[in-house]
Structure formats: C-alpha cells, structure tokens
N, C-alpha and C positions, 0 to 999 in steps of 0.2 A: 644469119647462115653461118654453118660451122666452118672453120679453117682448118686445113690439113698442114700438120708442119712435117717437113722431111728432114732428116740428118744425114748429112754426109758424111762417110766414114773415111777419116784422115789417114788411116793406114794403107789405104788403097794408092794415095800419091806417094809414099814412102816404101813401096814393093820394091824389092831389089831379087833379081835371080843371078846366081853365081855357078859357072860352067866351070869343070875341072877338065882341062884338055888334056892333061898327061896320063888320066887314068883310062884304061880299055873299057869303055861302056857294056860290051857284051860280055864280059866274065865277072864271075864275084869276086867281091875284094878278097884278097889273101887274108888270113888272120881274123877275119871280122865276121862274127856269126850273132844272132839271135840267141841270148843263154835260153830261152825256152824252148822254141821251134826248131833252133838250128838253122833257119834260114839266111842266106849268105846274100847280102845287098850287093849291087853292081856301082859300078861309077855314075850309072845313069839313075840309080835311086835318089830321090830328093824328099827332104822334110821340111817343114816350115815352120818358121818361128811366129808361132801362134799359141797362144795360153788359152787353155780353153778349162774350166772349173769341171766338167764333166768328166771323170775316169782320168784324170791328170795327178799324179803325184809330183809334179813340178810346182816349187811354190809360185805365188803370183808376182807377175813383173810385167812391165810394159812391153809387151811383143811388138816387133816391127815388120812382121810379113814376108821377110825375106825366105826364098827357098832356096836349097843346096844340099849337097850330099855331106851330113853333118860328120862323116868320118873323114872327110878331108881337112878339116878343123879341129879334130877331136872335141867335137860337141860346141865349138864355140861360134856363136851367130856372126857372120861377117859384116851385117848390117848394122847391129846395135851393141854386138859384143858380150851378149850374154851368155854365160857358160852354163850349157845344159846339164844336168845332173841325172836327168832320166830320158831315154829314147824308147819310142814306140817302134813295134816291129810293124812293117809295111805288108806282111804277110799273116801273122796271127793278130794283130792287132793289141797287142799286151805290152806293158809297160816294165822296163828294165834299169836298173842303175846302168848309164852310159859305158862305165869303165868296164861293166862285166860283159861287154860286146867283144872285146879284145881277147884273142885267144892267145896263152902264153905258152911256151915252149917248155916242157916239162925237163 
C-alpha cells in the first residue's frame, strides 16, 4: 500500500498582521504613488512578506508571511526585518524599486 506524506507549512505559524491605526484607511497616502500607473495606496493597503521566484526582482530570502502596509515602515518587514528593495503595485501588478514610490517635492 502506498503512503501519502503531507508536509506542514511552517510559515503559517509565524504569520503576523500589523495594523497601522494612525493612518486614515479611506484616503490615499500622501506623497506615495506607483511610479508606473500612478495608483496611490491607502493605509488599508497590505503587502505580504512572501518571496516568490515568479516575476519577482527581489533577491531570494527566507520570507516570514507578515502582512502590513509596506509604506508605514519604508519597506522593512516588521516580522523578520527584511528590507524590501522592490514593491509590487496592487493595481497594475508591476514591480518598481521601493524608493521610487515616494514623490519628491521639486
């Protein structure tokens, strides 16, 4: 009789969600826009610390699964401390260097 081996995902136990209470969830974040499609995320927008080889320019690292607003920490994951160099747009799905999302006053 064949046996079935099931593997448990250890990342599920380390999953953390971080809420940012001091930002208004209904308005776009001032001074932050996707450099490609110009979409402005809100405080309620969430990214996940999840490395995937598919379409990601981010170099490999041991992702922790934390969900948070990446702009509240300037791209640093509050779960594992990884500094994200790239951020994907939740509207257009394209990747841009994280620092290019911040609008600079001329």
